[in-house]
C-alpha positions as CSV (number, residue, x, y, z in Angstrom):
1,M,-5.2,-15.2,6.1
2,K,-8.5,-16.1,4.7
3,Y,-8.0,-15.6,1.1
4,I,-5.8,-13.5,-1.1
5,A,-7.7,-11.0,-4.0
6,S,-6.5,-10.2,-6.3
7,D,-7.2,-9.1,-10.5
8,Y,-8.0,-11.5,-13.3
9,W,-4.4,-11.4,-14.3
10,E,-3.1,-14.7,-14.8
11,P,-0.3,-15.6,-13.3
12,Y,-2.6,-15.6,-9.9
13,E,-4.0,-18.8,-10.1
14,S,-0.7,-21.2,-10.4
15,I,1.0,-19.5,-7.5
16,I,-2.1,-18.2,-5.1
17,P,-4.3,-21.5,-4.4
18,K,-7.8,-21.8,-5.1
19,G,-9.6,-22.2,-2.0
20,K,-7.6,-18.7,-0.8
21,H,-8.0,-17.3,-3.8
22,I,-10.7,-14.6,-5.0
23,Q,-10.1,-11.8,-8.6
24,T,-12.4,-9.6,-8.1
25,K,-11.5,-5.8,-8.6
26,A,-14.3,-4.5,-6.0
27,E,-11.2,-6.3,-3.3
28,T,-8.6,-3.9,-4.5
29,V,-9.5,-0.8,-5.3
30,T,-8.9,-0.4,-1.4
31,V,-5.1,-1.6,-1.6
32,E,-4.2,0.4,-5.0
33,G,-5.9,3.9,-3.8
34,Y,-3.3,4.2,-0.3
35,N,-1.2,2.9,-2.8
36,S,-2.0,5.8,-4.9
37,L,-1.8,7.7,-1.7
38,F,1.4,6.5,-0.1
39,R,3.1,7.5,-4.0
40,H,2.1,10.7,-4.0
41,F,2.5,12.0,-1.2
42,L,6.1,10.3,0.0
43,A,9.1,10.5,-2.1
44,R,11.0,7.1,-0.6
45,M,8.6,5.0,-2.2
46,R,8.0,7.1,-5.8
47,R,10.7,5.0,-8.3
48,K,13.4,6.8,-9.5
49,S,14.0,9.0,-6.7
50,K,17.3,9.7,-5.1
51,C,15.1,9.7,-1.7
52,Y,14.7,6.0,-0.5
53,S,14.4,4.3,2.4
54,K,18.0,3.0,4.3
55,K,15.8,1.6,7.2
56,M,12.3,-0.3,7.4
57,E,11.3,1.8,11.2
58,M,12.0,5.2,9.0
59,L,9.6,4.4,6.2
60,K,7.0,3.0,9.2
61,L,7.4,6.0,10.2
62,S,6.5,8.3,7.5
63,F,3.3,5.5,6.9
64,F,2.5,6.5,10.3
65,L,3.0,9.8,9.9
66,L,1.0,10.2,6.0
67,I,-1.9,8.5,7.6
68,H,-2.4,10.2,11.1
69,Y,-1.8,13.6,9.6
70,R,-4.6,12.6,6.6
71,N,-7.4,11.3,9.6
72,G,-6.1,15.1,10.9
73,N,-4.5,13.2,14.2
74,L,-1.4,15.0,14.0
75,S,-2.2,18.9,15.7
76,I,1.6,19.4,15.5
77,L,1.3,20.2,12.3
78,Y,-0.9,23.2,12.4
């Protein structure tokens, strides 16, 4: 990992090494967008939900299906 990008929350400065830390919203906006997408479409990623993943494999498969569906790569669902 070349660098770690974060927003401007001060505690990050004490945890992440200065040589690898970049504070910018330009690098975090994409990640935040994907996090929002996952929470919107996957009940297992929402807080205070009865739908949650009991196995890591099911969580990985849920992400896989959502991304391929959003990219138009799942012809079986059309």
